[in-house]
C-alpha positions in Angstrom: -14.6 15.8 22.6 -14.4 15.6 18.8 -12.1 18.6 18.5 -9.9 17.3 21.3 -9.4 14.0 19.4 -8.6 15.8 16.2 -6.0 17.8 18.1 -4.5 14.7 19.6 -4.2 13.1 16.2 -2.5 16.1 14.9 0.0 16.1 17.7 0.9 12.4 17.2 1.1 12.9 13.4 3.3 15.9 13.7 5.2 14.8 16.8 5.1 18.4 18.0 2.6 20.7 19.8 3.7 23.7 17.8 3.5 21.9 14.4 0.1 20.5 15.4 -1.2 23.9 16.3 -0.2 25.3 12.9 -1.6 22.3 11.0 -5.1 22.6 12.5 -5.0 26.4 12.8 -5.4 26.8 16.6 -3.1 28.2 19.2 -0.5 26.1 21.0 -2.1 26.8 24.4 -5.4 25.4 22.9 -3.5 22.3 21.9 -2.2 21.8 25.4 -5.6 22.4 26.9 -7.1 19.7 24.5 -4.6 17.1 25.4 -5.0 17.8 29.2 -8.7 17.5 28.7 -8.3 14.1 27.1 -5.9 12.9 29.7 -8.4 13.9 32.4 -11.3 12.3 30.6 -9.5 8.9 30.1 -7.6 9.1 33.4 -4.4 8.2 31.5 -1.2 9.9 30.6 -1.2 10.1 26.8 2.0 12.1 26.1 5.2 12.5 28.0 6.8 15.9 27.6 10.5 16.9 27.8 10.8 20.7 28.4 14.6 20.7 28.0 14.7 18.7 24.8 11.4 20.0 23.5 10.5 16.5 22.5 7.3 14.4 23.1 6.8 10.7 23.6 3.5 9.0 22.9 2.7 6.5 25.8 1.1 3.1 25.3 -2.3 4.4 26.3 -1.7 7.2 23.8 -1.0 4.8 21.0 -4.2 2.9 21.8 -6.3 6.1 21.8 -4.6 7.4 18.5 -5.9 4.3 16.6 -9.4 4.6 18.1 -9.5 8.3 17.5 -8.6 7.8 13.8 -11.5 5.3 13.6 -13.9 7.7 15.3 -13.1 10.6 13.0 -13.3 8.3 10.0 -16.7 7.2 11.0 -17.9 10.6 11.5 -16.6 11.7 8.1 -18.4 8.8 6.5 -21.6 9.5 8.4 -21.5 13.2 7.3 -21.0 12.1 3.7 -23.9 9.6 3.7 -26.3 11.7 5.7 -25.7 14.9 3.7 -26.4 13.1 0.5 -29.0 10.6 1.7 -31.5 11.5 -1.0 -29.0 12.2 -3.8 -26.7 10.0 -5.8 -23.9 8.2 -4.0 -20.9 10.4 -3.2 -18.2 10.8 -0.6 -14.6 10.0 -0.4 -13.0 6.6 -0.8 -9.5 6.2 0.6 -7.7 3.4 -1.2 -4.0 2.3 -0.8 -2.5 0.0 -3.3 1.0 -1.6 -3.7 3.0 -0.6 -6.7 2.1 -3.2 -9.3 -1.6 -3.0 -8.5 -1.6 0.7 -8.3 0.2 1.1 -11.7 -1.3 -1.6 -13.8 -4.7 -2.7 -12.4 -6.2 0.0 -10.3 -6.7 2.7 -13.0 -9.0 0.4 -15.0 -10.9 -0.7 -11.9 -11.4 2.9 -10.7 -12.3 4.0 -14.2 -15.2 1.6 -14.2 -16.3 2.5 -10.7 -16.3 6.2 -11.4 -18.3 5.7 -14.5 -21.1 4.2 -12.3 -20.6 6.6 -9.4 -19.3 9.9 -10.9 -19.8 11.9 -7.6 -17.4 9.8 -5.6 -14.1 11.4 -4.7 -11.0 9.2 -4.7 -8.0 9.5 -2.4 -5.5 7.0 -3.7 -2.1 6.2 -2.2 0.4 4.0 -4.0 3.4 2.6 -2.2 5.0 -0.7 -1.5 3.1 -3.4 0.5 4.8 -2.7 3.8 3.8 1.0 3.7 0.3 0.4 2.5 -0.2 -2.1 5.3 1.0 0.4 7.9 -1.4 3.0 6.6 -4.3 0.5 6.7 -3.7 -0.6 10.3 -3.5 3.1 11.3 -6.8 3.7 9.6 -5.3 6.2 7.1 -6.9 4.3 4.3 -10.2 2.4 4.0 -9.2 -0.4 1.7 -5.7 -1.8 1.1 -4.9 -3.6 -2.1 -1.6 -5.6 -1.7 0.7 -8.1 -3.4 2.9 -9.3 -0.5 2.3 -11.1 2.7 1.2 -9.3 5.8 0.6 -10.3 9.4 -2.8 -12.0 10.0 -4.8 -9.7 12.4 -8.4 -8.7 13.2 -9.4 -7.6 9.6 -10.7 -9.2 6.5 -8.1 -10.5 3.9 -9.3 -11.8 0.5 -7.7 -12.6 -2.8 -9.1 -10.8 -5.8 -6.7 -11.4 -8.7 -4.2 -14.1 -9.8 -0.9 -12.6 -11.2 1.9 -14.4 -13.1 5.5 -13.7 -12.3 8.1 -14.1 -15.1 11.8 -14.0 -15.7 12.8 -11.0 -17.8 16.0 -10.5 -19.7 17.3 -7.9 -22.2 16.2 -8.4 -25.8 19.7 -9.4 -26.8 19.6 -12.4 -24.5 20.7 -15.7 -26.1 21.3 -18.8 -24.1 24.0 -21.2 -25.1 22.3 -24.6 -25.4 25.4 -26.1 -23.6 24.7 -24.0 -20.5 22.1 -24.7 -17.9 19.5 -21.9 -17.5 20.0 -21.9 -13.6 23.7 -21.7 -13.9 23.4 -18.9 -16.4 21.0 -16.9 -14.2 23.3 -17.3 -11.2 26.0 -15.4 -13.1 23.7 -12.5 -13.8 23.0 -9.2 -11.9 19.4 -9.2 -10.8 17.3 -6.0 -10.6 15.6 -6.1 -7.2 12.8 -4.1 -5.5 13.3 -2.5 -2.1 12.6 -4.3 1.2 8.9 -4.3 1.9 7.9 -4.8 -1.7 5.6 -7.7 -2.6 7.6 -8.1 -5.9 10.9 -8.2 -4.0 9.4 -10.8 -1.7 8.4 -13.0 -4.7 11.9 -12.6 -6.3 13.4 -13.9 -3.0 11.0 -16.9 -3.0 11.9 -17.7 -6.7 15.7 -17.5 -6.1 15.4 -19.7 -3.1 13.2 -22.3 -4.8 15.4 -22.4 -7.8 18.7 -22.4 -5.8 19.9 -19.4 -7.7 22.7 -17.4 -6.1 23.0 -14.1 -8.1 26.5 -12.6 -8.4 25.1 -9.1 -7.7 21.9 -7.1 -7.1 20.7 -3.6 -8.1 17.9 -2.2 -5.9 15.4 0.0 -7.6 12.2 1.5 -6.2 9.7 1.1 -9.0 8.5 -1.5 -11.6 9.1 1.0 -14.5 12.7 1.6 -13.3 13.3 -2.2 -13.2 11.9 -2.7 -16.7 14.0 0.1 -18.0 17.1 -1.3 -16.3 16.6 -4.7 -18.0 15.7 -3.1 -21.3 19.1 -1.2 -21.1 21.1 -4.4 -20.3 21.8 -3.8 -16.7 20.6 -7.2 -15.6 17.7 -9.6 -15.4 14.6 -9.7 -13.0 11.6 -11.6 -11.9 8.5 -9.5 -12.0 4.8 -9.4 -12.8 3.8 -10.1 -16.4 1.6 -7.0 -16.2 4.7 -4.8 -16.0 6.5 -6.2 -19.1 3.5 -7.4 -21.3 3.8 -4.4 -23.7 7.6 -4.3 -23.8 7.7 -8.0 -24.6 5.2 -7.6 -27.4 7.3 -4.8 -29.0 10.6 -6.9 -28.6 12.1 -4.5 -26.1 12.8 -7.3 -23.6 12.4 -11.1 -23.5 10.4 -13.2 -21.2 12.1 -16.6 -20.4 9.9 -19.7 -19.9 10.4 -21.8 -16.8 9.3 -25.4 -16.1 7.5 -24.2 -13.0 4.8 -21.6 -13.2 5.0 -19.0 -10.6 1.7 -17.3 -9.7 0.8 -15.1 -6.8 -2.4 -13.4 -5.6 -3.4 -9.8 -5.2 -5.4 -9.3 -2.1 -7.5 -6.7 -0.4 -7.7 -5.8 3.3 -10.7 -4.1 5.0 -12.0 -3.6 8.6 -15.2 -5.3 7.8 -17.2 -4.2 10.9 -16.7 -0.6 9.9 -17.6 -0.7 6.1 -19.6 2.2 4.7 -22.0 1.8 1.8 -19.3 3.3 -0.6 -16.7 0.8 0.6 -19.1 -2.1 0.1 -19.9 -1.0 -3.4 -16.2 -0.8 -4.4 -15.6 -4.3 -3.0 -18.5 -5.7 -5.0 -16.9 -4.1 -8.1 -13.5 -5.6 -7.1 -14.9 -9.1 -6.5 -16.2 -9.2 -10.1 -12.8 -8.2 -11.5 -11.2 -11.3 -13.0 -8.1 -12.0 -14.9 -8.5 -11.1 -18.6 
């Protein structure tokens, strides 16, 4: 049954019997046989096939089984790691997903400390925006999700672990005429924005709404570094984590503009608590002790 489940996961991931067969190194007839065996066992149609268009469609029961199968395989992998090294130092693979700001500016130091303590642990790290990290988490592609945006409340544990400060950032040449209101000035500027699904982009929208600022133009960029460089080169202004611009501000490459209202947000972690392995628990313990410097 385990091999059949692995085959089914491959078919869903590749959306093709042929590609699935190649990815797990078995024949296409074997793929078909495995899927039929699962459908017979669960007494449910898992995949709709179109011979003419050579397309497949995952049914609703198939979607349910896909998520459960990912959990089952993940549990087995964790059990294998723990049992094979029961009398030795802790090892195994920890699959972490982090949104961009966390992954670029916090996670390296956190993982550095963790690996010093548990040097035999293997890390599988994914860094994408909050939306994509959340999707991977609910599909059990990652064990622990570290996010900076809001996500739907579902059947998992959601806890804050770090308080971040958001700041307005302008080019170093910025000089505000004392006769001009800051909000009025900011409304005339081009704002450098993150893509949809980004926690930073979400917080920029909140800031603009709260301050009643209506920018004349937006430039959308897909990374914090690109945004910082765009501002440094005079393309516009932005609202971003102080972690991103701390060094550039210190060296005078950009300016941080003070606001009357302090804008903070929390970085959070998501876990499927009922399924935590010893390795995941130890990482969360390390994360819980991580405080703002």
